[in-house]
N, C-alpha and C positions, 0 to 999 in steps of 0.2 A: 593796573596798579591806580588806586584811588589817591585822589590829590593829599588828604591826611596821611596814607602811606607813602607817599612821596616826601610830604613835609617830615615824618618819622625816620624815614631812612637817611634824610638829610641831615637831621640832628644827630642820629646815631654816628654816622661817618664823621661828621666833626668832631664829636666826642671820643670816637676811637682813636682818630687821628692826632688828636692832642694827649690822649693816655698813651699812646704808642710812641710819640716825639718825648714825652715826660718820663716815660721808664726805662725806653731803650735808645734813645736818642734816634740821630740818623737812620740808624740802622733798621730800627721799628718802623720808619715810614716806609720801609722798602716793601714791607709786607701789604701796605694800602692798597697798592694796584689789585692783589689779588681778592682783598675785602671789598674793594669797589665794584667788583665784577658781580658780587652775591646780591640776588633780589630778595633774598628770604628774609624779612625782617626778624623772625625768630632767630634764624642765625646770627645776624647782627646783634642783637640784644645779647645773646650768650658770648659772643666775642666781647663786648662792652663790658659786660659782667666779669669777665674771666681775667680782664686786664690787670687788676688789682693782685689775682693770686697765681698769676701765671711767673714761672720762672726763668721762662726762656721764650723765646719767639716760637720755638717748634710746638711749645705746649697750646700757644692760640692758633699756629698754621693747620693745627690737626682739627680745629673747628671750622676751618672754610670748607 
């Protein structure tokens, strides 16, 4: 993974973490360990974009 991809991954993980906590509280942060295991930038972007419209954590888990 290139440095620019690593930086983007780090930023996406931070944004996802914030979004999960804001929308789902501490329960949302439990999903973060699964998300952190992902290296695919496109998948992380999909999760980030889905946080606003997701109704449940299961909606997001399906993207992992």
